[in-house]
C-alpha positions in Angstrom: 11.5 9.5 -5.0 12.1 7.0 -7.7 10.2 3.9 -8.8 12.4 0.9 -9.7 11.8 -2.6 -11.0 13.9 -5.7 -11.3 13.8 -9.4 -12.2 12.9 -11.8 -9.4 16.6 -12.8 -9.1 17.5 -9.2 -8.5 19.0 -8.6 -11.9 18.1 -6.0 -14.5 17.4 -3.2 -12.1 16.0 -0.1 -13.9 14.3 3.1 -13.0 10.9 3.4 -14.4 10.1 6.8 -12.9 12.2 9.6 -11.7 10.8 13.0 -10.8 11.7 15.5 -13.5 10.2 18.8 -12.3 9.3 20.4 -9.0 5.6 19.7 -9.5 6.1 16.0 -10.4 4.9 13.5 -7.8 7.5 12.0 -5.5 7.6 10.1 -2.2 5.7 7.0 -3.5 4.6 4.2 -1.1 2.7 1.0 -1.1 2.6 -0.1 -4.8 -0.1 -2.5 -6.1 -1.1 -3.6 -9.5 -4.5 -3.7 -11.3 -3.8 -5.6 -14.5 -0.7 -4.0 -16.1 -1.2 -0.6 -14.3 0.8 0.2 -11.2 -0.9 2.3 -8.5 1.1 4.2 -5.8 0.2 6.4 -2.8 2.3 9.4 -1.9 3.8 10.0 1.5 4.5 13.5 2.7 4.8 14.8 -0.9 3.2 18.2 -0.4 -0.1 19.6 -1.6 0.6 19.7 -5.3 1.4 16.0 -5.7 -0.2 14.3 -2.7 -2.7 11.5 -3.7 -2.9 8.2 -5.5 -1.1 7.9 -8.9 -1.2 5.3 -11.7 1.7 4.5 -14.0 -0.2 2.9 -17.0 0.9 -0.3 -18.6 4.1 -0.9 -16.6 3.7 -4.7 -16.5 3.3 -5.0 -20.2 6.4 -3.1 -21.2 9.7 -4.8 -21.8 12.9 -3.8 -20.0 14.7 -0.8 -21.5 11.6 0.9 -22.7 10.4 4.4 -21.9 7.6 4.4 -19.3 4.6 6.7 -19.2 4.6 9.4 -16.5 2.3 9.0 -13.5 -1.3 10.0 -13.9 -3.2 11.4 -10.8 -6.1 9.2 -9.9 -7.2 10.6 -6.5 -6.0 14.0 -5.5 -5.3 15.4 -2.1 -8.7 17.1 -2.0 -10.3 13.6 -2.6 -8.2 11.8 0.0 -7.9 14.6 2.6 -4.5 13.1 3.4 -0.9 14.4 3.3 0.7 11.2 4.4 -0.4 8.1 2.4 1.1 4.6 2.7 0.0 1.3 1.4 -2.5 0.4 -1.4 -4.3 -2.8 -2.3 -7.1 -4.0 -4.5 -9.9 -6.3 -3.3 -11.3 -9.2 -5.4 -14.3 -6.9 -6.2 -11.9 -4.4 -7.8 -12.1 -1.8 -5.0 -9.0 0.2 -4.3 -8.1 0.5 -0.6 -5.8 3.4 0.3 -4.0 3.7 3.7 -4.3 7.3 5.0 -1.7 7.3 7.8 -2.3 11.0 8.3 -5.8 10.5 9.6 -5.4 6.8 10.9 -7.9 5.3 8.5 -8.3 3.3 5.3 -10.1 4.8 2.3 -12.1 2.9 -0.3 -12.5 3.8 -4.0 -14.6 1.8 -6.4 -14.2 1.8 -10.2 -13.7 4.2 -12.0 -11.8 5.4 -8.9 -13.1 9.0 -9.1 -13.8 9.4 -5.4 -12.6 7.9 -2.1 -14.5 7.4 1.2 -13.5 6.4 4.7 -13.9 2.6 5.0 -11.8 1.4 8.0 -11.7 3.8 10.9 -11.6 1.6 14.0 -8.6 0.5 16.0 -5.9 2.1 13.8 -3.0 4.4 14.8 -0.7 5.5 12.0 -1.4 2.6 9.7 1.2 1.5 7.1 0.8 -1.7 5.1 -2.4 -3.4 4.0 -3.2 -6.8 2.4 -6.4 -8.7 1.5 -6.5 -12.3 2.8 -9.6 -14.2 1.9 -12.6 -12.4 3.3 -10.5 -10.1 5.5 -8.3 -7.0 5.3 -5.2 -6.9 7.4 -3.7 -3.5 8.3 -0.4 -2.9 10.1 -0.4 -0.1 12.7 2.5 1.9 14.0 1.9 4.8 16.4 1.2 3.3 19.9 -0.4 0.1 18.7 2.4 -1.9 17.0 0.1 -4.6 15.8 -1.7 -6.0 12.7 -5.5 -5.9 12.9 -8.1 -7.9 11.0 -11.2 -6.3 9.4 -14.1 -7.7 7.5 -13.7 -7.3 3.7 -17.3 -6.2 3.0 -18.1 -4.0 6.0 -14.7 -2.8 7.0 -15.5 -3.6 10.7 -12.8 -4.6 13.2 -12.6 -8.3 13.8 -9.6 -8.7 16.2 -5.8 -8.4 16.4 -3.8 -10.8 14.3 -0.4 -10.1 15.9 1.3 -7.6 18.3 5.0 -6.7 17.9 7.5 -5.9 20.7 10.8 -4.6 19.2 9.4 -2.4 16.5 6.1 -1.6 14.7 5.0 -3.4 11.5 5.3 -1.4 8.4 4.6 -2.9 4.9 3.2 -6.4 4.2 2.7 -8.7 1.3 1.2 -12.2 0.8 2.9 -14.9 -1.4 0.9 -17.2 -3.6 0.9 -19.9 -0.9 -0.8 -17.5 1.6 2.2 -16.8 3.8 2.5 -13.2 5.1 5.7 -11.2 4.9 6.0 -8.2 7.2 8.8 -5.6 7.4 9.2 -4.1 10.9 10.8 -0.9 12.1 13.2 -2.7 14.3 15.0 -4.2 11.3 13.4 -7.6 11.1 11.4 -9.2 8.3 8.7 -11.5 9.8 6.8 -14.3 8.0 3.5 -15.9 9.0 2.7 -19.2 7.3 -0.8 -19.9 6.1 -1.1 -22.2 9.1 -0.4 -19.2 11.5 3.2 -20.0 12.5 5.5 -16.9 12.9 9.2 -16.6 12.4 11.8 -14.0 11.4 
């Protein structure tokens, strides 16, 4: 239930958030940044703390400082989910929230006061999410075990980017060069180069 950070070389590991009370949020998943603010979705955290949370100003604070407590951005009543996973921001500033509970992706526009179903096709227990160019890529577990491509503007299904055999894809991230990194339930970490070549 903790949120940690470290330097890129793995040094300086510190806890920036640890649940203090029963009603504090825990079970965070899928972190993403908007400026210096860190956004996280909760996963199976119960009615009182399910939703999307923000820890303000994390990226601007030096190591060893006290961090602000999480602020609830979208509540369970707004997301209608009890099992959230990844989050990501679009270039337009919209927040996309994976709702694994209902096999869909929600969209919230600034000031992030409400969320609406955005991607609802060809998903089964989605996990990770990234924005690549004019597309959104979503990893599905459940019975699909694939990564699907969706149009950034409409949210409509385009096609399947990849299908996995030994485990389902969970979380994903793109590096600055456009290569995709995928963690997989079978214990592998896969990479896909910007040219489309896969390896693990």
